N, C-alpha and C positions, 0 to 999 in steps of 0.2 A: 636731119639730115647729119651725118657724121663726118668728122674732117677729111678731107682724101688724105692720102699716106703720100707720102715723098721718101725716096731714095736717099743713103747718108750720102754725103760726099768722100771723094778718095782719100785718105788719110785720114780722115778725121780722129783725133785721138779721144781714146775711150774716157768716161767722165763718167769714173770707178762712185757709185753710191758709198757713203759714209756708212750707212745703216739703212735697213729694209723691213717693213711689216711683213708678217707669215700670219696671212687667219686662212680660217676652215672652217664649213657650214657644218653644227655641231647639236645635239639636242632632239636631232630629228625623228630619234627611236620613236615607235607608237604601238602599244600594248606588247603583244609577243614578238615584236620583228625593232630588233637590237641594233645599234653600232657600235662599231669600240671608239668611242668617245675619249674616253680615257688615254688611251694612250696619243691619241691626236694632240691631249689638250698639255702633256707635255714635251710637244714640239712646237708649237704654234706659240705667236706671242697675243694674237687676236682671237676672240672665238666668236660667231655668229649665230646667234643661239636662237632656234627656232621657238617663234613662242604661241603654238597650238592650233596656227590657222593651216598652215600647208604641212604641219608636221609638230611632233612633241605631244606629249601629256603632262600634266602637270606633276605626276614626281618626275618623270625625265629632267625638266626643265630646271626643277628644284636641285637636282643633282646633279644637271652639268654645269649649274650656274655654281653652288658649291665646290666643285671640280675647280672649275676656271679660278673660283677667287682663292684656293689654295695652291694653285699654280703660279699665280700673281700673271694670269692672264686676262688683256680685258675684255671686257662683255660688253659685247653689239647684240642690240636688238635686233632677229633675223626678220622683218616683218614681209607678210605676202597674204596673197587673195586667202577666202576662207576656200578652200578647196584641199582638204584632206585626201580625197578620190583620188586627185590630180598630181597628188605632189605640188600643187602649188603652179604648175608647169604649166596649164592653159589660160587663157586670154579670158576675161571677166571684164563685161560691157558696165561699170559698175554706176549706181548712180553714184555723184561726186561726196554728195554727204554722209553715205552709205561707207563710202571707202577710208573717208575722214574716221568716221567713226569705228572701224576698224582697226584702223591703225592706231590710233589713240588705247584702243581696249589693249590692244598686243604688249603696247610700251607699259602700260602702268601692272597690267601680270607680270613681265618679265622684270620688272621694277622691282614690284613684291619679292619675287624670287632672288633677286639678286641682293637686295637691301639685307636678306636674311639669314643670306651667306656674308655679310659683312662688308660686300661691293656695293656696286653700281653700275647701271649702263652708262658706257664711256660712247658711242658712237651707234650708229644706224645703218644698218645695209639691206634693202631688199632684194625678196628673192625671188628665183626664179622669173616666170611669166611678169609679175611686174615690173623685175629688174631690165628686164630686155623691154618691154612694153611703154617704160619711162625716157627712155634711150629718145623715143622719137612723138609720142603721146602726150601733148603739150597740155592739155587739162587734166590728167593721171598726175602726170610730172608736178604741175601745181599743186596737185590736191596733197600729193605727198609729203611735197620739199615746206609747203604752208603747213601742213597737219605738226609736222616735226619742229619748225618753228614757234607753234605753239605752245606744243610741249616741254622744249627747253631748246633754246636758239642757239646755246653752245655747243649742241651736240653734234659733233663731225659727221659727213654722210657721206659713206662707201658706194661709186658709181663706176660705170662706164666712160672713160674718156672720150671724147667729141660728142657725147649724147646731151639733149636738150636738158636732162633733171641737173645735170651737173654744172652748165651753164647758168641755169635757173637758181639753184643754191647756192652759188656763190653772189649774183646780182642779190638775193635777198640776205647775203652777209653771214652764210652759214658757211664751214668749212666745208667746202667739197674736195672728195679725198680718192683722187682716180686709181683703179689697182689693175692688175692683169691676171688672167688664169691659167695656172702652168697644164692644168689638164683637157684645156679647151681649145680647136684649131680655130681660126681667123681666119675670116674673109678679109678681102684688099682693102676693103673701106674701115677697117677697124671692128668691125662687128663680128659676133660669134657665130661661128658655124651654129645652123641650128640643131637641135638633138633628133631630129626626124632624119637627120640625112647620115651617112655612113662619114666615119673619120671626125664625127663634133666630138667626141669625147677621146683623150690622148691615153695611152696605156703605156709606153715606152718609157720608162723612168731615166734613160740616157738620154733620151729627147728632150723629155721634159728640163732635166738638168739644164743641159745645154742651150735651152730657151731663156731659162730662169735666169743664167749665166750673163748671157747676150745684156738681158734687161737691166739689170741691171749694172752692168758694166758700161755699156753704149746705148741705155733707154731705147731698147730696137726689138719687135717681137714679126715675127717670120710668119704671113700668110700661108695657106695651104696653097698659094700658086706660085712663094716663093717673094713673094712685094714684100719687102720691108718697111714697116712701120714703127715712125717715132712715136713712142708715148711716153706720157708724166707718169707712169703708175709708182705711186707711193707705197702700195701694199700689194703680195703675191695671194691668190686665192688657191687651195684646193678643195677640191668636194667631198665633204666626208662618206658619202655612199657613193663614191666612184671606186669599183675593184683595185686594191694595192693601196687606196690615199695612204695609208700611213706609212706607210715604206717609201713613197713616191715624195712626200712632205718631208722626211726623215732627211732624204737624199738630198733634195734642196736645202735645205737648210744646211746638210754639213757642207756643200761644195760652197754655200756661199759664205760661209763663216771660214772656211780655207782659203778663201780669196779673197780674206780680209774685209767683209764684209758685216756687219752686229746685225743681227736681227731682232726687233725693238719696235711696240707698238705704236702706232701713228698717233693712237688715245694716252699715250703714258704721260 
């Protein structure tokens, strides 16, 4: 279960972050379907690059890794379910050994592309249904975290605050990094509103900027019912496939910078 949210005491002095990471899901083009990753990689400090299972093909992954490296952007492995047709957003009741092997396969593929670009994998972020599943699904969460630790126990893992996977990662000595989503609506318990529901994805840039400034300055997110949720997020995510995602990420970066908050990868 996610931790219950709580109200902020009246008169609380804002705790302005000195720096925060801005990440985005990239490398998700496939065949003739393309996304404007080059623009996004000029704005973010960390790039969650698809590893070919939920999206991305070899040439896309390689070129995205090269562009990220050229821009000094940290490369993260965006591991997901083997589900190209569903963009990795459908739950799969995996055999756990198969899930572990699929994760290792993706990590190895991206590592090769990153090394060819003169860079490396600096962190891991599960994608889509896998990301949301391991908030509560203990067996899959343990498999994901244990496999990452087997591959490289020094890799940080981007996860949802309050979820089981984040707690388990930290218990196993991995650096679990909590993140917030700029373009997603939240439930009062801190979970993400399902994409099947209307209003799950935010498109109002002004609202998104206001939300992210509040996050960086007060450590607070606002749920769709108005509940104030305290969060420990070190990173802000904008989805590369959200309409207007580049403009949104750019606006968030500019607002944070103007507020005196440095944009810097947690993996730097």
